[in-house]
C-alpha angles and dihedrals in degrees: 000000000000098000094124090062090074086079110080096209090054091050093055092045091049094054091044090053090048093055094043095047091047086055090051094053092043087056092050091051098047097035096050093045092050094045091051090050092047098046108014086219132115088205091070092041089053092047092049093051089044090057091052090062105010094092085078086081091070109010106044094083091051093049087051091054091051091047090058095047110036137041106295092202092057091049091052092051093048094047092048091051090049090054090048090054095049094048089048088057089050088054091051093048091049092048091052092044092240104161102176107153093200092052091049091052091051091051090048088055092050090050090049091057092055091044093054090053091050092050092055096042095048092053094048095045094057099069090051092058100054138035116267094252089060095050098103090046091048093045090051091050090048087055088054088059097039103038096023089058084069082076096043097044098053091036090060098031099048095068090042089052092047097045105030103024132239096298091062091045090054090050089052089051091052091050091053091057092049089054090048091054093048093050092047091059089070094057092082132227116316125182128178098212098244117151131228099255132120110329096208093054090046091055091047092051091048090051091049091047091052093043092050092063107076094199093050094048091047089054090053093051098046094045090050089056090045094051094045097051108025104029101043094085097089095089092058098037096094090051090046090056094045099040108027100030094030089216137140136260089263089060090052089053091048091050092051089048091050091051088050093048089052090051090051095049092044091051092048090050090052091049090052095046099035094127114115098251091062098046100083093055093045091048092052091045094051093046096049099039092047090068100031096049093048091052091048091049090054091050100053124094099190120085092216093056090045091057091051092049090046087062090057092046091053096045096050097042095048091048092050093049092048094052096048094045091050089055090056096044091050094047105052133065119256092243088061097035097097094048094040090051092048092051088049090051093046092051093045104035095045097064091040092053095043096043090044090055091047092048089052090055093046090050088063091055099044119358135276097253101076091040093056092045092048095048092052093049092044091054092053092049094047093048092048089055091045092051090051093054103034119074090183091057091047088052089067087066087071128062093236090058089070094060100112122190118242112263101251123163111236096200139010113277136191112234 
């Protein structure tokens, strides 16, 4: 299960990712609670969370270009320090009781820019720290640090928020990002080999390289559907807890922690059973439970049952994201990996951010419950249709369908 930890660079990267992702989920907890208290509207909560990841629409390809041309380690350090600075400003504004909605939205956008860079860099650093045959194991363990920190962040931040208030919770978030930057320094220099030629042509070549691999492109499509329908609930989750469960902020923190714990356990299970014979069953499990658990979560009225179902939501979603990202990372050349990953993130994060914002607005008109139930069912229906019409997707239901060709360039290219 932990075989990738025998490589020292991977260990440092893993702990850096853990600290940074814990900071991310601490931000989601504190930011969404404060926005709901300021506005009493899921629309503004959804917009705020959209701005924390929405820059992927425009900036992900450019961060991918940089990831292929400059030291990826240095970019990770800089982006973590930028997140630390923005969250420190949030702490100062909260401490001085400055509740300017426009200013908070601007800071959310600045944080989103740094977050997009971190997403790309983290994904491209992982393959350079382990051999290719360990990539699925390493990607699964990275998901333990990224998604599993959704458990650690709220677990630590919720009592800080309850006892010391949001300003102290923001300071804790900023400290986590400083730790992430310091740990990333030890990973060592990592460059993808891209050259300083025309950026537009480089992006086009990366797109063509990604598009030419049927397995990689399939992973992009299915994870876009997955993100849009099963992972767009975050903007309405605070309102769901307050309105449908009629519970407190502490329950919201516990639900986030449960989702994160599920993500951690699901990723560890994938790391343990990452061999090819196990992958079809795990892929089917993660695909089906992602939709079914979300619908069940939306249907419950008891906070205890919601926390249990949140565990299933987290475990299945993290497993699905790990498996699809590993397909892409194993399929493309290292010189294209940053740009291919950024295109993947742009295609997947954009619908999740936009739909999540829209769901937040709809939750003000109706309520979160039917939206969460409907999104889970819609995902299952769409994937059933896709399975019926896609032989390549059905191939992933067999062990031999996970035999991916080595990413070898067939002809010289200008990057």
